[in-house]
C-alpha positions in Angstrom: 0.0 0.0 0.0 1.3 3.4 -0.9 1.4 5.8 2.1 3.0 8.6 0.2 -0.1 10.7 0.4 -0.3 10.3 4.2 0.9 13.8 5.2 -0.5 16.8 6.9 -3.2 18.9 5.1 -3.6 22.6 6.0 -6.6 24.7 5.4 -6.0 28.4 5.7 -6.5 31.0 6.9 -7.1 29.2 10.3 -9.2 32.0 11.6 -11.8 33.8 9.6 -13.6 36.9 10.8 -15.5 38.8 8.1 -18.2 41.5 7.9 -21.4 40.3 6.2 -21.4 40.5 2.3 -17.6 40.5 2.1 -15.6 37.6 0.5 -12.8 35.2 1.7 -10.7 32.5 0.1 -10.0 29.1 1.9 -6.9 27.3 0.6 -6.1 23.6 1.0 -2.4 22.6 0.7 -0.2 19.7 1.6 3.0 20.0 3.6 4.9 17.6 1.4 4.2 17.6 -2.3 1.2 18.7 -4.4 -2.5 17.8 -3.9 -4.0 15.5 -6.6 -7.6 16.1 -5.8 -9.7 17.3 -2.9 -13.1 16.9 -1.2 -14.6 19.7 0.8 -17.0 19.6 3.7 -19.1 22.6 5.0 -21.2 21.9 8.1 -24.0 24.0 6.6 -24.4 21.2 4.0 -24.7 18.1 6.2 -23.9 14.6 4.8 -22.6 16.2 1.6 -19.0 16.4 0.3 -18.0 18.5 -2.8 -15.2 17.4 -5.1 -12.7 19.8 -6.4 -10.1 18.5 -8.8 -8.4 19.1 -12.2 -10.0 16.9 -15.0 -7.5 14.4 -16.5 -9.3 14.7 -19.8 -9.2 18.4 -20.6 -7.3 20.0 -17.7 -10.4 22.0 -16.5 -11.2 22.7 -12.9 -14.1 20.6 -11.8 -16.3 21.1 -8.8 -19.5 19.3 -7.6 -22.4 19.4 -5.1 -22.6 22.6 -3.1 -19.5 24.1 -4.7 -21.7 24.5 -7.8 -23.7 27.2 -6.1 -21.7 30.0 -7.9 -23.5 32.8 -6.1 -21.8 31.6 -2.9 -18.8 29.6 -3.9 -16.1 29.3 -6.6 -13.7 26.4 -6.8 -10.1 27.3 -7.8 -7.6 24.7 -9.0 -4.0 25.9 -8.5 -0.5 24.4 -8.9 -0.7 21.7 -6.3 -3.2 23.5 -4.1 -7.0 23.9 -4.2 -9.0 26.9 -3.0 -12.6 27.8 -2.5 -13.6 31.4 -2.7 -16.6 32.4 -0.6 -18.0 35.0 -2.9 -20.5 36.5 -0.6 -20.5 35.6 3.1 -23.9 36.4 4.5 -25.3 35.9 8.1 -26.5 32.3 7.3 -22.9 31.2 6.9 -21.9 32.3 10.5 -20.5 29.3 12.3 -19.9 27.2 9.2 -17.1 24.7 9.7 -14.9 23.9 6.6 -12.5 21.0 6.1 -10.7 19.6 3.0 -9.7 16.1 2.4 -7.3 14.2 0.1 -7.8 10.5 0.0 -7.7 9.5 3.8 -6.2 12.7 5.1 -8.2 15.5 6.5 -7.2 19.1 7.3 -7.8 21.2 10.3 -11.3 22.8 10.7 -11.8 26.4 9.9 -14.8 28.2 11.4 -16.4 31.3 9.6 -17.3 34.1 11.9 -19.6 36.7 10.4 -20.2 40.1 12.0 -23.4 41.9 11.0 -23.2 45.7 11.6 -26.3 47.5 12.9 -28.1 49.0 9.8 -30.9 50.8 11.6 -31.7 52.5 14.8 -34.9 54.2 16.0 -35.0 56.8 18.8 -38.4 57.4 20.4 -39.8 60.9 20.5 -40.7 62.0 24.1 -44.4 62.7 24.3 -45.5 66.3 24.6 -43.8 69.4 23.5 -41.9 70.1 26.7 -40.1 68.0 29.3 -40.7 68.9 32.9 -37.7 69.9 34.9 -36.4 67.3 37.3 -39.0 64.8 36.3 -37.5 61.5 35.0 -38.7 60.2 31.6 -37.9 57.1 29.6 -36.5 57.4 26.1 -35.9 54.3 24.0 -33.3 53.5 21.3 -34.1 50.3 19.3 -31.4 48.7 17.1 -31.7 46.5 14.0 -30.6 42.9 14.2 -26.8 42.6 14.3 -23.9 40.6 15.6 -21.9 40.6 17.9 -24.0 42.1 20.7 -24.2 45.8 20.1 -23.4 48.6 22.6 -25.8 51.5 22.7 -24.3 54.8 23.8 -26.3 58.0 24.8 -25.1 61.6 24.4 -26.1 65.2 24.9 -24.9 67.8 22.3 -24.9 71.5 22.4 -26.4 73.5 19.5 -22.8 74.4 18.6 -22.2 70.7 17.9 -20.1 69.9 20.9 -20.9 66.7 22.8 -21.0 67.7 26.5 -22.2 64.6 28.3 -22.2 60.8 28.0 -25.5 59.5 29.6 -25.0 55.8 28.9 -24.7 55.1 32.7 -28.4 56.0 33.1 -29.6 53.5 30.6 -30.4 49.7 30.6 -30.6 47.2 27.7 -33.1 44.6 26.8 -31.6 41.9 24.5 -33.7 39.8 22.1 -32.0 36.8 20.5 -32.9 36.1 16.9 -32.1 33.6 14.2 -28.6 33.1 13.0 -27.2 34.3 16.3 -28.3 37.9 15.7 -29.5 40.2 18.5 -31.6 43.4 18.7 -31.4 45.7 21.7 -33.9 48.1 23.2 -31.9 50.6 25.3 -33.9 52.5 27.7 -32.5 55.8 29.0 -33.8 57.2 32.3 -33.4 61.0 31.6 -33.9 63.7 34.2 -33.8 67.1 32.5 -33.1 70.5 34.0 -32.9 74.0 32.6 -29.1 73.7 32.0 -29.8 71.3 29.1 -32.5 73.3 27.5 -32.3 73.3 23.7 -29.5 70.7 23.7 -30.0 67.6 21.6 -30.1 64.0 22.6 -29.0 61.0 20.5 -27.9 57.4 20.7 -25.2 55.5 18.8 -24.9 51.8 18.1 -21.5 50.0 18.2 -20.6 46.5 17.2 -17.3 46.2 15.3 -15.1 49.2 15.7 -13.5 51.1 18.6 -13.3 54.2 16.4 -16.6 54.6 14.8 -20.2 53.7 15.5 -22.1 51.5 13.1 -24.9 54.0 13.0 -26.2 57.1 14.8 -29.8 58.0 15.5 -31.6 61.2 14.7 -31.3 63.9 17.3 -34.1 65.1 19.7 -34.2 68.7 20.8 -34.7 69.1 24.5 -37.2 71.8 25.6 -37.5 72.0 29.3 -40.5 73.5 31.2 -39.6 75.2 34.5 -40.8 77.9 36.7 
């Protein structure tokens, strides 16, 4: 029996973290020598293996089964290595485990992690034209479904555009888990206005993926305080 093919297969990159609707390429290679043919497994397609190899008849790159879904995947036959391009990684592919195999040798697993930025945010309008001084009201900020769990930040801004206060400590969040590991958040701000914030504006920001920029910012509500 020929054991020359019994060597280590590597599937790279070993860690995949992407933003929804972006692309990534997984490459299967052998430590010693060239790959002859490959079979691919994707945990989102249970009990189904897809072949990827170079045809001995005409030298074309041949793929089968789920790799034929060209909207999602493209099989690439290289010089002794084989790759699958994930053309458009959407939220349904989050958590997918990929492996490649040649004969009896199977590679490491690669898990696809898909972040879904918040695409919408709704800030509730306080009822009435005026807010009463020193009377606490609840203002809500609702996010669209996203992943990872979002942070909602609350701020006060002067009419000059300067942000003067972070109010996040006065808020609480209600998390609702959705399909594909997505989550929506209803952040409730307990706001107690006084005359010093009259005509300032109030808004919320939603953060999931960056330390430098919010995914999305709500509209601003102008604060008008009634006092004696």
